[in-house]
Short mmCIF file of the C-alpha atoms (twelve columns), coordinates in Angstrom:
data_MODEL
# 
_entry.id   MODEL 
# 
loop_
_atom_site.group_PDB 
_atom_site.id 
_atom_site.type_symbol 
_atom_site.label_atom_id 
_atom_site.label_alt_id 
_atom_site.label_comp_id 
_atom_site.label_asym_id 
_atom_site.label_seq_id 
_atom_site.Cartn_x 
_atom_site.Cartn_y 
_atom_site.Cartn_z 
_atom_site.pdbx_PDB_model_num 
ATOM 1   C CA . MET A 1   -0.022  -0.140 -0.265  1 
ATOM 2   C CA . MET A 2   1.082   2.809  -0.842  1 
ATOM 3   C CA . LYS A 3   0.173   6.812  -0.297  1 
ATOM 4   C CA . ILE A 4   -0.888  9.392  -2.545  1 
ATOM 5   C CA . GLY A 5   2.150   11.181 -2.755  1 
ATOM 6   C CA . GLU A 6   4.420   7.891  -3.279  1 
ATOM 7   C CA . LEU A 7   1.268   7.307  -6.098  1 
ATOM 8   C CA . ALA A 8   1.814   10.642 -7.502  1 
ATOM 9   C CA . GLN A 9   5.367   10.406 -7.566  1 
ATOM 10  C CA . GLN A 10  4.912   7.048  -9.584  1 
ATOM 11  C CA . THR A 11  2.361   7.776  -11.768 1 
ATOM 12  C CA . GLY A 12  3.676   11.544 -12.978 1 
ATOM 13  C CA . LEU A 13  0.000   12.659 -12.258 1 
ATOM 14  C CA . THR A 14  -0.592  15.528 -9.470  1 
ATOM 15  C CA . THR A 15  -2.291  14.504 -6.289  1 
ATOM 16  C CA . SER A 16  -5.489  16.579 -7.266  1 
ATOM 17  C CA . LYS A 17  -5.781  14.645 -10.542 1 
ATOM 18  C CA . ILE A 18  -5.743  11.335 -8.631  1 
ATOM 19  C CA . ARG A 19  -8.643  12.854 -6.065  1 
ATOM 20  C CA . PHE A 20  -10.111 14.146 -8.862  1 
ATOM 21  C CA . TYR A 21  -10.419 10.211 -11.044 1 
ATOM 22  C CA . GLU A 22  -11.009 8.470  -7.102  1 
ATOM 23  C CA . ARG A 23  -13.837 11.146 -6.762  1 
ATOM 24  C CA . ILE A 24  -15.606 10.428 -10.702 1 
ATOM 25  C CA . GLY A 25  -15.164 6.612  -10.168 1 
ATOM 26  C CA . LEU A 26  -12.454 5.843  -11.768 1 
ATOM 27  C CA . LEU A 27  -10.202 4.994  -9.075  1 
ATOM 28  C CA . LYS A 28  -11.989 2.645  -6.625  1 
ATOM 29  C CA . THR A 29  -9.017  0.802  -5.151  1 
ATOM 30  C CA . VAL A 30  -8.846  3.461  -2.387  1 
ATOM 31  C CA . ASP A 31  -8.461  2.522  0.958   1 
ATOM 32  C CA . ARG A 32  -9.203  4.832  3.838   1 
ATOM 33  C CA . ARG A 33  -6.873  4.919  6.977   1 
ATOM 34  C CA . SER A 34  -8.282  5.442  10.688  1 
ATOM 35  C CA . ASN A 35  -6.678  8.521  10.008  1 
ATOM 36  C CA . GLY A 36  -8.259  9.657  7.098   1 
ATOM 37  C CA . TYR A 37  -5.253  9.580  4.807   1 
ATOM 38  C CA . ARG A 38  -5.806  7.247  1.661   1 
ATOM 39  C CA . THR A 39  -3.868  4.464  0.740   1 
ATOM 40  C CA . TYR A 40  -3.483  2.811  -2.765  1 
ATOM 41  C CA . PRO A 41  -2.340  -0.684 -3.478  1 
ATOM 42  C CA . ALA A 42  0.230   -1.094 -6.809  1 
ATOM 43  C CA . GLN A 43  -2.726  -1.578 -8.932  1 
ATOM 44  C CA . ALA A 44  -3.828  1.649  -8.164  1 
ATOM 45  C CA . VAL A 45  -0.553  1.779  -10.861 1 
ATOM 46  C CA . LEU A 46  -1.504  0.498  -13.527 1 
ATOM 47  C CA . ILE A 47  -5.180  2.180  -13.455 1 
ATOM 48  C CA . LEU A 48  -3.827  5.117  -13.653 1 
ATOM 49  C CA . GLY A 49  -1.753  4.646  -16.202 1 
ATOM 50  C CA . ILE A 50  -4.719  3.294  -18.072 1 
ATOM 51  C CA . ILE A 51  -6.659  5.374  -17.774 1 
ATOM 52  C CA . THR A 52  -4.111  8.596  -19.165 1 
ATOM 53  C CA . THR A 53  -3.082  6.422  -21.629 1 
ATOM 54  C CA . ALA A 54  -6.856  6.049  -23.122 1 
ATOM 55  C CA . GLN A 55  -7.352  10.154 -22.650 1 
ATOM 56  C CA . ARG A 56  -4.002  10.356 -25.079 1 
ATOM 57  C CA . ALA A 57  -5.447  8.059  -27.291 1 
ATOM 58  C CA . GLY A 58  -8.874  10.365 -27.159 1 
ATOM 59  C CA . PHE A 59  -11.177 8.697  -25.170 1 
ATOM 60  C CA . THR A 60  -13.292 10.826 -22.741 1 
ATOM 61  C CA . LEU A 61  -13.585 10.510 -19.054 1 
ATOM 62  C CA . ASP A 62  -17.006 8.748  -19.509 1 
ATOM 63  C CA . GLU A 63  -15.929 6.372  -22.063 1 
ATOM 64  C CA . ILE A 64  -12.947 5.339  -20.013 1 
ATOM 65  C CA . ARG A 65  -15.459 4.431  -17.375 1 
ATOM 66  C CA . THR A 66  -18.359 2.103  -19.292 1 
ATOM 67  C CA . LEU A 67  -14.860 0.204  -20.519 1 
ATOM 68  C CA . LEU A 68  -12.737 0.045  -17.316 1 
ATOM 69  C CA . PRO A 69  -13.821 -3.348 -15.321 1 
ATOM 70  C CA . SER A 70  -13.688 -2.792 -11.622 1 
ATOM 71  C CA . ASP A 71  -11.644 -5.721 -11.451 1 
ATOM 72  C CA . LEU A 72  -8.655  -5.665 -14.128 1 
ATOM 73  C CA . GLN A 73  -8.618  -9.786 -14.632 1 
ATOM 74  C CA . HIS A 74  -12.157 -9.492 -16.003 1 
ATOM 75  C CA . TRP A 75  -12.547 -7.334 -19.085 1 
ATOM 76  C CA . ASP A 76  -15.076 -7.676 -21.888 1 
ATOM 77  C CA . HIS A 77  -13.055 -8.211 -24.747 1 
ATOM 78  C CA . ASP A 78  -15.527 -7.805 -27.030 1 
ATOM 79  C CA . ALA A 79  -16.766 -4.196 -25.823 1 
ATOM 80  C CA . LEU A 80  -13.011 -3.180 -25.023 1 
ATOM 81  C CA . MET A 81  -12.004 -4.315 -29.490 1 
ATOM 82  C CA . ASP A 82  -15.450 -2.504 -30.395 1 
ATOM 83  C CA . ALA A 83  -14.687 0.736  -28.437 1 
ATOM 84  C CA . LEU A 84  -11.175 0.686  -30.111 1 
ATOM 85  C CA . THR A 85  -12.083 -0.088 -33.475 1 
ATOM 86  C CA . ARG A 86  -14.836 3.151  -33.059 1 
ATOM 87  C CA . LYS A 87  -12.136 5.371  -31.778 1 
ATOM 88  C CA . ILE A 88  -9.752  4.718  -34.835 1 
ATOM 89  C CA . ALA A 89  -12.903 5.086  -37.011 1 
ATOM 90  C CA . ASP A 90  -13.534 8.351  -35.448 1 
ATOM 91  C CA . ILE A 91  -9.849  9.831  -35.822 1 
ATOM 92  C CA . GLU A 92  -9.853  8.328  -39.506 1 
ATOM 93  C CA . ALA A 93  -12.735 10.858 -39.948 1 
ATOM 94  C CA . LEU A 94  -11.260 13.622 -38.021 1 
ATOM 95  C CA . GLN A 95  -7.761  13.343 -40.310 1 
ATOM 96  C CA . ALA A 96  -9.754  13.926 -43.200 1 
ATOM 97  C CA . ARG A 97  -11.938 16.256 -42.359 1 
ATOM 98  C CA . LEU A 98  -8.410  18.263 -41.044 1 
ATOM 99  C CA . ALA A 99  -6.785  17.361 -44.218 1 
ATOM 100 C CA . GLN A 100 -9.908  18.774 -45.928 1 
ATOM 101 C CA . SER A 101 -9.554  22.059 -43.905 1 
ATOM 102 C CA . LYS A 102 -5.486  22.240 -44.590 1 
ATOM 103 C CA . ALA A 103 -6.147  21.809 -48.191 1 
ATOM 104 C CA . HIS A 104 -8.300  24.963 -48.312 1 
ATOM 105 C CA . LEU A 105 -6.581  26.896 -45.965 1 
ATOM 106 C CA . LEU A 106 -3.370  26.406 -48.215 1 
ATOM 107 C CA . ARG A 107 -5.247  27.369 -51.521 1 
ATOM 108 C CA . LEU A 108 -6.827  30.549 -49.783 1 
ATOM 109 C CA . VAL A 109 -3.657  31.289 -48.862 1 
ATOM 110 C CA . GLN A 110 -2.431  31.092 -52.362 1 
ATOM 111 C CA . ASP A 111 -5.250  32.655 -53.331 1 
ATOM 112 C CA . ILE A 112 -4.392  35.657 -51.597 1 
ATOM 113 C CA . GLN A 113 -1.109  35.600 -52.222 1 
ATOM 114 C CA . ALA A 114 -1.379  35.738 -56.100 1 
ATOM 115 C CA . ARG A 115 -2.965  39.039 -56.322 1 
ATOM 116 C CA . PRO A 116 -2.431  41.293 -59.082 1 
ATOM 117 C CA . ASP A 117 0.143   43.704 -58.337 1 
ATOM 118 C CA . ASP A 118 -2.003  46.727 -59.535 1 
ATOM 119 C CA . MET A 119 -4.751  45.471 -57.079 1 
ATOM 120 C CA . ASP A 120 -5.178  47.490 -53.786 1 
ATOM 121 C CA . CYS A 121 -5.488  45.212 -50.583 1 
ATOM 122 C CA . ALA A 122 -9.353  45.770 -50.439 1 
ATOM 123 C CA . ALA A 123 -10.214 44.881 -54.223 1 
ATOM 124 C CA . ASN A 124 -7.911  41.805 -53.456 1 
ATOM 125 C CA . ALA A 125 -9.770  40.623 -50.448 1 
ATOM 126 C CA . ARG A 126 -13.267 41.179 -52.563 1 
ATOM 127 C CA . ARG A 127 -11.413 38.855 -55.502 1 
ATOM 128 C CA . VAL A 128 -10.342 36.249 -53.196 1 
ATOM 129 C CA . LEU A 129 -13.952 36.270 -51.189 1 
ATOM 130 C CA . ALA A 130 -16.064 35.789 -54.539 1 
ATOM 131 C CA . ASN A 131 -13.259 32.630 -55.089 1 
ATOM 132 C CA . VAL A 132 -14.150 31.480 -52.276 1 
ATOM 133 C CA . LEU A 133 -17.830 31.995 -52.205 1 
ATOM 134 C CA . THR A 134 -17.837 30.095 -55.410 1 
ATOM 135 C CA . GLU A 135 -15.649 26.954 -54.945 1 
ATOM 136 C CA . SER A 136 -18.239 26.355 -51.258 1 
ATOM 137 C CA . SER A 137 -20.889 26.518 -53.625 1 
ATOM 138 C CA . GLU A 138 -19.372 23.879 -56.143 1 
ATOM 139 C CA . ASN A 139 -17.918 21.951 -53.293 1 
ATOM 140 C CA . SER A 140 -20.639 19.932 -51.890 1 
ATOM 141 C CA . ASN A 141 -18.819 17.637 -49.892 1 
ATOM 142 C CA . ILE A 142 -17.667 19.950 -46.884 1 
ATOM 143 C CA . THR A 143 -19.768 19.137 -43.303 1 
ATOM 144 C CA . PRO A 144 -21.640 21.716 -41.503 1 
ATOM 145 C CA . ASP A 145 -18.427 20.628 -38.700 1 
ATOM 146 C CA . ASP A 146 -16.038 21.515 -41.214 1 
ATOM 147 C CA . VAL A 147 -17.602 25.032 -41.872 1 
ATOM 148 C CA . ARG A 148 -17.311 26.033 -38.084 1 
ATOM 149 C CA . LEU A 149 -13.933 24.699 -37.710 1 
ATOM 150 C CA . LEU A 150 -13.215 27.007 -41.025 1 
ATOM 151 C CA . ASP A 151 -15.389 29.815 -39.533 1 
ATOM 152 C CA . ARG A 152 -13.446 29.582 -36.213 1 
ATOM 153 C CA . THR A 153 -10.183 29.359 -37.336 1 
ATOM 154 C CA . ASP A 154 -10.699 32.571 -40.185 1 
ATOM 155 C CA . ARG A 155 -12.701 34.549 -37.148 1 
ATOM 156 C CA . ARG A 156 -8.506  33.875 -35.305 1 
ATOM 157 C CA . LEU A 157 -7.050  34.969 -38.041 1 
ATOM 158 C CA . SER A 158 -9.036  37.666 -39.059 1 
ATOM 159 C CA . VAL A 159 -8.651  38.977 -35.295 1 
ATOM 160 C CA . SER A 160 -5.203  38.078 -34.771 1 
ATOM 161 C CA . ALA A 161 -4.464  40.053 -38.150 1 
ATOM 162 C CA . SER A 162 -6.798  43.065 -37.124 1 
ATOM 163 C CA . ASN A 163 -5.008  43.329 -34.019 1 
ATOM 164 C CA . ASN A 164 -1.300  43.625 -35.805 1 
ATOM 165 C CA . LYS A 165 -2.648  47.166 -36.623 1 
ATOM 166 C CA . LYS A 166 0.201   46.996 -38.877 1 
ATOM 167 C CA . PRO A 167 0.706   49.435 -42.038 1 
ATOM 168 C CA . THR A 168 0.213   47.167 -45.385 1 
ATOM 169 C CA . SER A 169 1.321   48.246 -48.580 1 
ATOM 170 C CA . ARG A 170 -0.858  46.391 -50.527 1 
# 
């Protein structure tokens, strides 16, 4: 049995994070001594390792809670395999959306940089916007989630650009 400080040192987690996992029911192997101190079995290191690994893989705490058995000897193999397969599919879908968003942004950058020498910045902005609107109406494979992602990105870019307040020669 070990105290919370020892467990934190072995896992690299903070004591508050360990207490949080205990409070939400992910870490169940906790004993309390008469003085109120928590003590943890060696198995707690493994459980916390599983939790942190699953979080890095993209699993939510609720997903981890449903997959993590109360006894590590009794895994539901089929449920675990289904969850892992679904998470892989989620990651692949996200990668595809991100690749599409990146391609869109790269085209946008190229379009902005392709400003004719005799065109001022405002006219270039109208030209680029017209191209974007034409492309968006022709490109029906962009999902609403992609548009929201791009909208957030575009807003960040426009806000950071306006915060620069550098005079431009364009």
